[in-house]
Residue, then its C-alpha position, 0 to 999 in steps of 0.5 A: m626390595n633394595r639393599d636398604d630394605l634387606e639390611r633392616l630385616s631381622k635374622e629370622q626374616l632373612v632366614e624366612l626370605v631365603l627359604k621362600l626363594q629356595r622353594p620351587a615354583k608352583t606348576s599345574r601339577t602342584s596347584s590350580k594353575p593352568p598347564s599353559s602357565d608351566k615352563k616348557a622343559r628344555r629339549r635336551h631333557s625332554r623325551p623323544g617323540g613318536a611311538k615306543p619301539g615295538h608299539t603296534g601301529h594303528f590304521r584308519a578303518l575302511a569306510e562302511n559305505p564308500d560313495e564310489t568304488i573303482a576296481h583296478r585290474p591288470a591289463s596284461c600278463p607279465a609272463c606271456q604278455g597276453a591281454l587280460d580281458d575285463h570279463l575275467e573273474g577277479e579276486v580282491i587282494g587289497e582295499y584302500d580308501e581315498i578320502e576327499l572333500p567335494r568342492i565347497r561353494p555356497f548354494v544360492r536359492r533365488h526366490l522370484r515373487l510373481a504377479v499375474t493378471c486374473p483372466h476372469c476379472r483382470a485384477r492384478v494378483e501378487a504372490d505372498l512374500p516368501a520367508a526368505a525376503n524377511g530377515s537374514p539371507f543366510g540359512p540355518r546350516l550357515h548359521g550353525l557353522a558360524l556359531y560352531l566355529k565361533t563357539f567351539q573353535a574360538l575364531s574371532f569375528a575377523r578370522l571367521s569373516a576371512m574363513f568364509e571368504d577364503v574357503f567358501g568364496l562368501k563375503i560376510s562382514q563382521g557386523a553381519l556375523a555378529k547379527m547372525l550370532a545374536r539371532s542364533h542365540k535365541p533358540f538356545a536361550k529358550q532351551k537353557l531355561a528348561i535345562i536350568e529347571r532340570l538342574r533345580r530338581a537334581e539331587m547332586v550338583a557340582c559347581d566351579e568357575t573360571g575367569i573370562r573377559i567381558e567388555a574388557v572387564n574381568s568376569y567369570q564363567w560358572v558351570f553347574l553340573s548334574p547327572d542330566a544337565v550342564v548349565h553355563e552362566a556368565r557373570m561379573s561376580r564370583a560371589a555366592q549370590v550367583v549360585r543362589d540365583v542359578m539354583g533358585g532356592h533349590k538345595p540339592n542333597i549333595w554339593l560338590s565343589d572346591a574349597y572356595s568359600a562362595q561355592q560352599n554350603h549350597g547343599a544338604h551335604q558337601q563334598t570338597c574336591l580331593a584333586h585340588l588338595a592333592r595338588d597342594v600336597a604335591y607342592g608340599l612334597e617338593a617345598s617341605d622336608d617335613d613328613l606331614p605332606f607325605r603322610l597326607k599323600l598316603w592318606l589321599d592315595k587310599l581315598f582315591a583307591l577306595a573311590r575307584n572301587i566304592e560300589s564293590y564294598a558293603a555299607s558296613t565296610l564303608m562306614a568302618k573305612k570312613r572311621q579309619a580315615e577320620n581317625a588317621l586324618a585327625d592324627i595327621v592334623r594334630a601334628r606340629p609341622s616344622c615349616k610354614v608350607a607344611e603348617k599351611l597344608r595342615a591348616k587347610f586339611a583341618r578346615a576341610s576335614p568335615r567335607l572330605l569323606t561325604f562320598l563314603d555316605f553316598p556310594g556311587q552318587v558323588e565323585v571325589t574330584n571336580n574334574a568334570c566341571e573343569r573339563a566343561l570350563r576348559p573351552a572357555v579358558i581356551q577361548r579367553k586366551v585366543t580371543n581375549g574374551f567377549r566384546s559385549m555381555w549379550a555375546a557372553e550370555g549367548d555363548c553360555a546358552v549354546r554351551t549349556v544346550t550342547d554340553t547337556a546334549k553331549l551327555s546323551g552322546k550328541s556332538p556339539y555341531q549336530t546339536i547346533i544344527e538340530t536346534l537352529a532347524 
C-alpha cells in the first residue's frame, strides 16, 4: 500500500489499519501455526540452559546382562609394596559400564548352485534355483533399516545412499533404494486394509490433516485415530469426501476434530477440539482490551479441569455442570465486544457451542483436545520440512501404509523399528 492509497482511506479505515498493525503477531501458542514458525527469543532475554541449582542428577542405569565383565584388581599394596595375588578374595566397590558398537559391516551369504552327474544313469542333475537368485539381493533386515531411516528419520534418497556407503561400506544407488522401498511397502499396504476395517467398527474416531508435498503439488496427509487403530491417508484433497472414502459409510457414535468444516458431522455426536479454541483465546488476550477473551479463558479453564477428573464425578453431577457451562457460555456470547478481534472470537464460540460439551455426555470415552492426532501427524510435518515431500504418489501412499501399521502397533507398546522388522520378516 503506497501513499496515494493511504490518502484515499477514510478516518475509520485508517484507525482500523493502525489498530491492526499494533496487534501482536500470531504464534504457535496463540494459533494453529507450528512452533517452527515462531521467532526465536533474543539470547540476552532467554533463560540459561542446564539444570536448576539443587537439581538431583540422573545417571544411566547399569545394563542387566553385560556381554563381558572385567575385574580390575590392585597389583600391589601401597603401604608395604607387597604383591597381591589374583586368588585373594575381592570386594566389589564400584561398577561401571562401557558401551560400544561392534564393527558394522555387511554380512554376505554366497549361494552356490551345483550340478552333479547321477552315478546310476549318468544324467546331469541341477539344484533348484535358490530364493536369493530371484529379486533383490538385500535381506529383510537391510530392507527394514532402509525403510526405518527413510520413514522415521526423514533421510532423503541421497543421504540414505551416502549413509549406507559411509557407515556400512555398502554401495546402494538411489534407484535401488527406491525399488527396495517399493517392495517393502507391499506387506504394510496389506496390513493397512485390516486396520481400516478395524477403524470402521470403532465407536469413537478422531480426525485431523496437515499439508504435504506430492510430486511438487500441495497435498494433504490425513490421520484417523480410534482406541485400537491409527490410519494415515495421503490425498490431493482436503475435502470431506476423503473422510467418507476412508470410513466407508461407517458413522461412529463420537467424532472428534477441530472446527474445520470438512471434518464436521461424520459421527452421531461431535466433539470440537478445545485446544484450538484455547489458542484463539490466548491471541485474543494479547490483541484485545475487551474482557470477552478473559471470560472465555476462565470458562475453558473450568472445562479442562473438569475433563481431567471427569471419571470421579457422578452422572447427575456432570449433567448439572454441563447446564452451568452452557448457561455461562450463552451469557458470554450474548455480549457485544468493543473490537473486531473479540467479536470474531465471540462468533467462533457461538457457532461451535453445540459441539463443545459432548465429552460430558460420554465421560471417559472422548478427549477434549485433538492432540493425539496432531502428535501422529508431527513426523509428516518434519519430513516435509527436511525432504520437501514425496517424488511420487506411490511413495506417499507407501509411507502412510508404514505409519498406519507402526502407529497402530505402538498402541500396544511396540517400537516402529521392531514392527518394521516383524512385518518384513
